[in-house]
DOTI-749244 format. One record per residue (C-alpha): x, y, z; residue number from 0. Coordinates in steps of 0.2 Angstrom, whole numbers. Example, Ala and Ser with C-alpha at 12.3 -4.5 7.8 and 13.67 -1.06 7.14 Angstrom:
REM DOTI-749244
<site <62; -22; 39>; 0>
<site <68; -5; 36>; 1>
REM end
This chain:
REM DOTI-749244
<site <-12; 5; 30>; 0>
<site <-14; 24; 24>; 1>
<site <0; 31; 32>; 2>
<site <11; 32; 13>; 3>
<site <15; 50; 8>; 4>
<site <17; 48; -9>; 5>
<site <32; 59; -13>; 6>
<site <35; 51; -28>; 7>
<site <20; 57; -33>; 8>
<site <21; 75; -29>; 9>
<site <13; 87; -34>; 10>
<site <-2; 77; -35>; 11>
<site <3; 67; -19>; 12>
<site <4; 81; -3>; 13>
<site <10; 78; 15>; 14>
<site <-10; 85; 17>; 15>
<site <-16; 74; 5>; 16>
<site <-6; 58; 0>; 17>
<site <-8; 46; -16>; 18>
<site <-22; 36; -9>; 19>
<site <-35; 50; -6>; 20>
<site <-35; 52; -27>; 21>
<site <-42; 46; -40>; 22>
<site <-28; 39; -50>; 23>
<site <-32; 23; -59>; 24>
<site <-51; 23; -57>; 25>
<site <-65; 35; -54>; 26>
<site <-60; 31; -36>; 27>
<site <-49; 36; -24>; 28>
<site <-36; 25; -18>; 29>
<site <-42; 20; -2>; 30>
<site <-60; 18; -9>; 31>
<site <-56; 5; -20>; 32>
<site <-47; -4; -6>; 33>
<site <-60; -4; 2>; 34>
<site <-72; -6; -10>; 35>
<site <-65; -23; -16>; 36>
<site <-62; -30; 5>; 37>
<site <-85; -30; 6>; 38>
<site <-98; -39; 5>; 39>
<site <-99; -58; 10>; 40>
<site <-86; -64; 23>; 41>
<site <-80; -45; 25>; 42>
<site <-81; -35; 42>; 43>
<site <-83; -15; 40>; 44>
<site <-65; -9; 38>; 45>
<site <-52; -3; 51>; 46>
<site <-39; 12; 46>; 47>
<site <-25; 16; 51>; 48>
<site <-19; 32; 45>; 49>
<site <-11; 47; 50>; 50>
<site <-20; 61; 64>; 51>
<site <-20; 74; 51>; 52>
<site <-28; 63; 37>; 53>
<site <-44; 56; 48>; 54>
<site <-60; 67; 39>; 55>
<site <-52; 64; 23>; 56>
<site <-52; 45; 28>; 57>
<site <-72; 45; 37>; 58>
<site <-78; 57; 23>; 59>
<site <-69; 45; 7>; 60>
<site <-74; 29; 15>; 61>
<site <-93; 37; 20>; 62>
<site <-98; 40; 0>; 63>
<site <-95; 22; -4>; 64>
<site <-106; 17; 9>; 65>
<site <-93; 8; 19>; 66>
<site <-90; 19; 34>; 67>
<site <-77; 11; 46>; 68>
<site <-78; 0; 62>; 69>
<site <-65; 11; 69>; 70>
<site <-51; 24; 65>; 71>
<site <-35; 22; 71>; 72>
<site <-25; 39; 71>; 73>
<site <-6; 40; 72>; 74>
<site <2; 53; 81>; 75>
<site <18; 52; 68>; 76>
<site <23; 36; 57>; 77>
<site <33; 21; 66>; 78>
<site <35; 10; 53>; 79>
<site <23; -7; 47>; 80>
<site <28; -17; 64>; 81>
<site <18; -5; 73>; 82>
<site <4; -5; 62>; 83>
<site <4; -22; 61>; 84>
<site <2; -23; 81>; 85>
<site <-12; -10; 79>; 86>
<site <-21; -20; 70>; 87>
<site <-20; -38; 78>; 88>
<site <-25; -25; 93>; 89>
<site <-39; -18; 85>; 90>
<site <-46; -36; 77>; 91>
<site <-44; -44; 95>; 92>
<site <-56; -32; 103>; 93>
<site <-67; -32; 86>; 94>
<site <-69; -52; 85>; 95>
<site <-56; -61; 93>; 96>
<site <-62; -75; 83>; 97>
<site <-62; -68; 64>; 98>
<site <-44; -65; 54>; 99>
<site <-35; -48; 51>; 100>
<site <-34; -42; 32>; 101>
<site <-18; -32; 31>; 102>
<site <-15; -21; 16>; 103>
<site <-10; -5; 10>; 104>
<site <-23; 7; 5>; 105>
<site <-11; 12; -10>; 106>
<site <-12; -2; -20>; 107>
<site <-19; -5; -41>; 108>
<site <-28; -25; -37>; 109>
<site <-38; -25; -54>; 110>
<site <-42; -45; -53>; 111>
<site <-52; -44; -35>; 112>
<site <-61; -61; -40>; 113>
<site <-44; -70; -42>; 114>
<site <-37; -59; -25>; 115>
<site <-54; -69; -16>; 116>
<site <-49; -83; -23>; 117>
<site <-30; -81; -15>; 118>
<site <-41; -75; 2>; 119>
<site <-50; -89; 3>; 120>
<site <-34; -102; 0>; 121>
<site <-25; -93; 14>; 122>
<site <-41; -93; 27>; 123>
<site <-37; -110; 36>; 124>
<site <-18; -110; 36>; 125>
<site <-21; -90; 43>; 126>
<site <-27; -99; 58>; 127>
<site <-10; -105; 64>; 128>
<site <1; -95; 50>; 129>
<site <3; -78; 46>; 130>
<site <1; -77; 26>; 131>
<site <8; -65; 15>; 132>
<site <2; -64; -4>; 133>
<site <16; -65; -18>; 134>
<site <12; -57; -33>; 135>
<site <18; -67; -48>; 136>
<site <31; -56; -58>; 137>
<site <29; -53; -76>; 138>
<site <43; -45; -81>; 139>
<site <59; -46; -69>; 140>
<site <55; -30; -61>; 141>
<site <72; -23; -50>; 142>
<site <62; -11; -39>; 143>
<site <51; -23; -28>; 144>
<site <56; -35; -14>; 145>
<site <55; -54; -19>; 146>
<site <50; -69; -8>; 147>
<site <56; -87; -12>; 148>
<site <43; -100; -9>; 149>
<site <47; -117; -3>; 150>
<site <35; -134; 0>; 151>
<site <19; -134; -2>; 152>
<site <5; -132; 14>; 153>
<site <-11; -133; 7>; 154>
<site <-20; -129; -12>; 155>
<site <-10; -113; -18>; 156>
<site <-2; -112; -1>; 157>
<site <16; -114; 1>; 158>
<site <32; -110; 16>; 159>
<site <42; -96; 12>; 160>
<site <60; -100; 10>; 161>
<site <67; -82; 12>; 162>
<site <64; -64; 9>; 163>
<site <75; -55; -4>; 164>
<site <79; -38; -6>; 165>
<site <76; -27; -21>; 166>
<site <90; -35; -34>; 167>
<site <101; -30; -48>; 168>
<site <91; -35; -66>; 169>
<site <101; -48; -67>; 170>
<site <95; -57; -51>; 171>
<site <77; -52; -56>; 172>
<site <78; -62; -71>; 173>
<site <84; -76; -64>; 174>
<site <70; -74; -50>; 175>
<site <57; -73; -62>; 176>
<site <65; -88; -73>; 177>
<site <66; -100; -58>; 178>
<site <47; -97; -54>; 179>
<site <50; -97; -36>; 180>
<site <50; -81; -32>; 181>
<site <34; -67; -32>; 182>
<site <34; -48; -29>; 183>
<site <32; -43; -10>; 184>
<site <14; -35; -11>; 185>
<site <16; -33; 11>; 186>
<site <-3; -40; 12>; 187>
<site <-5; -52; 26>; 188>
<site <-18; -62; 35>; 189>
<site <-17; -67; 49>; 190>
<site <-27; -72; 66>; 191>
<site <-24; -59; 80>; 192>
<site <-18; -71; 90>; 193>
<site <-4; -78; 79>; 194>
<site <2; -59; 75>; 195>
<site <1; -56; 95>; 196>
<site <14; -71; 99>; 197>
<site <25; -69; 85>; 198>
<site <28; -53; 91>; 199>
<site <28; -57; 109>; 200>
<site <44; -67; 103>; 201>
<site <54; -59; 89>; 202>
<site <46; -40; 93>; 203>
<site <43; -37; 109>; 204>
<site <48; -19; 110>; 205>
<site <36; -16; 99>; 206>
<site <23; -24; 102>; 207>
<site <24; -16; 122>; 208>
<site <24; 0; 116>; 209>
<site <11; 1; 105>; 210>
<site <-2; -10; 115>; 211>
<site <3; 4; 130>; 212>
<site <-2; 16; 116>; 213>
<site <-16; 7; 108>; 214>
<site <-26; 6; 127>; 215>
<site <-21; 23; 135>; 216>
<site <-26; 31; 117>; 217>
<site <-42; 42; 118>; 218>
<site <-57; 37; 110>; 219>
<site <-70; 46; 100>; 220>
<site <-84; 40; 91>; 221>
<site <-75; 28; 80>; 222>
<site <-58; 35; 80>; 223>
<site <-45; 30; 93>; 224>
<site <-31; 43; 95>; 225>
<site <-13; 32; 101>; 226>
<site <-6; 39; 115>; 227>
<site <8; 50; 108>; 228>
<site <20; 48; 123>; 229>
<site <20; 28; 125>; 230>
<site <19; 27; 102>; 231>
<site <36; 37; 103>; 232>
<site <45; 23; 111>; 233>
<site <42; 11; 99>; 234>
<site <53; 5; 89>; 235>
<site <53; 11; 68>; 236>
<site <56; -5; 59>; 237>
<site <47; -16; 45>; 238>
<site <34; -30; 50>; 239>
<site <46; -40; 37>; 240>
<site <60; -36; 46>; 241>
<site <54; -36; 65>; 242>
<site <43; -55; 62>; 243>
<site <43; -61; 42>; 244>
<site <61; -65; 42>; 245>
<site <60; -72; 59>; 246>
<site <46; -81; 62>; 247>
<site <43; -100; 58>; 248>
<site <24; -99; 57>; 249>
<site <22; -89; 40>; 250>
<site <14; -94; 23>; 251>
<site <14; -86; 5>; 252>
<site <0; -89; -8>; 253>
<site <9; -83; -25>; 254>
<site <-7; -76; -35>; 255>
<site <-11; -67; -51>; 256>
<site <-22; -53; -45>; 257>
<site <-17; -39; -57>; 258>
<site <-5; -29; -44>; 259>
<site <1; -15; -47>; 260>
<site <11; -2; -34>; 261>
<site <7; 14; -40>; 262>
<site <26; 20; -33>; 263>
<site <28; 34; -48>; 264>
<site <20; 44; -63>; 265>
<site <28; 29; -75>; 266>
<site <19; 17; -66>; 267>
<site <2; 26; -68>; 268>
<site <5; 30; -88>; 269>
<site <9; 9; -90>; 270>
<site <-10; 8; -82>; 271>
<site <-19; 22; -90>; 272>
<site <-29; 23; -103>; 273>
<site <-20; 28; -121>; 274>
<site <-23; 39; -133>; 275>
<site <-17; 33; -154>; 276>
<site <-2; 40; -150>; 277>
<site <0; 33; -133>; 278>
<site <-3; 48; -122>; 279>
<site <-12; 47; -106>; 280>
<site <-19; 63; -103>; 281>
<site <-33; 67; -89>; 282>
<site <-40; 82; -84>; 283>
<site <-40; 98; -100>; 284>
<site <-27; 96; -109>; 285>
<site <-18; 101; -128>; 286>
<site <-9; 88; -136>; 287>
<site <-1; 91; -154>; 288>
<site <13; 80; -163>; 289>
<site <15; 72; -146>; 290>
<site <17; 55; -141>; 291>
<site <20; 42; -125>; 292>
<site <17; 56; -113>; 293>
<site <8; 57; -96>; 294>
<site <-2; 73; -95>; 295>
<site <-14; 75; -78>; 296>
<site <-20; 93; -74>; 297>
<site <-30; 93; -56>; 298>
<site <-37; 110; -54>; 299>
<site <-21; 117; -60>; 300>
<site <-16; 129; -75>; 301>
<site <-20; 123; -94>; 302>
<site <-9; 110; -100>; 303>
<site <-3; 113; -119>; 304>
<site <13; 99; -128>; 305>
<site <19; 102; -144>; 306>
<site <31; 90; -152>; 307>
<site <37; 80; -137>; 308>
<site <36; 62; -131>; 309>
<site <41; 52; -117>; 310>
<site <38; 66; -105>; 311>
<site <26; 70; -90>; 312>
<site <18; 85; -85>; 313>
<site <6; 87; -70>; 314>
<site <-2; 101; -65>; 315>
<site <-11; 107; -50>; 316>
<site <-14; 120; -38>; 317>
<site <3; 114; -27>; 318>
<site <15; 116; -40>; 319>
<site <17; 110; -59>; 320>
<site <30; 96; -63>; 321>
<site <39; 91; -81>; 322>
<site <49; 78; -81>; 323>
<site <53; 62; -93>; 324>
<site <45; 48; -89>; 325>
<site <59; 38; -90>; 326>
<site <66; 49; -74>; 327>
<site <51; 48; -63>; 328>
<site <59; 40; -49>; 329>
<site <69; 58; -46>; 330>
<site <50; 65; -43>; 331>
<site <56; 64; -23>; 332>
<site <67; 74; -26>; 333>
<site <57; 87; -31>; 334>
<site <46; 86; -15>; 335>
<site <58; 87; -3>; 336>
<site <64; 102; -13>; 337>
<site <46; 111; -13>; 338>
<site <45; 103; 7>; 339>
<site <61; 116; 8>; 340>
<site <53; 131; -1>; 341>
<site <36; 130; 10>; 342>
<site <48; 131; 26>; 343>
REM end
């Protein structure tokens, strides 16, 4: 899934080149890292689902790592993740109806790919009959993620889902972590195309019918398929969690520790990044004097110099310059929205 806009990472992430196309935590872009960690024995060529404007970025970046896509499905506009799950199931059914679909965002960090592969293999047999999601064992009481409460064990490392929970306050998040029955909801799924299509037909028939029509009427050109615009416009915009996962009886969760991180903002990027002795994470040309615990990213923008400041971030790109305290990282979205209005 490569449809995110990454507004909390402006001005690095822009509508023309969102965060998944940038090298943030590693030397490769996030979509490249995603494709690389699901390659090798047992994996077919990747399928990318992205916005129409990002087709060239997807094919170019996957080609650079010798992971050319089997198919690139182009959305004329976003319709949330239930539609994406339907597209993934329809594409998987055409490519190999006996294969499982691993549906995962292109903009996440997974630092333990071996543990991720182990979790996938644990889920594989159950995934022939259930939609399996991967719950991240929490390392701290995080209030920015949704949670999954697991129930009884179905197989080794695989559990029933008791319920999905919205982002909690700190007290509730602490209770979740201490209780040991809750995992972060990472939005990663493994399923048989047949099972996902069956459950969409039961719980979100309007999503499936309109998406199927858009898929079947779409224009094919080589490895790209542009979904039919008129049909796709009628797809209800709803997440796969709300449309299917919170309603189906055919779900399961694999709790796992895979070094997962959702790089949703610059504070997370600072936490993940290599730091100097003063706690600064700097990338690109910069000058730091008497500076501590700062995030500095220079991506072909003006030179950055920081003197006597701590706990701030400075992002310099041709699209703009951002200066902000690290503890206000979630407010970057406001700047992105304001920049969009200025550009109109």
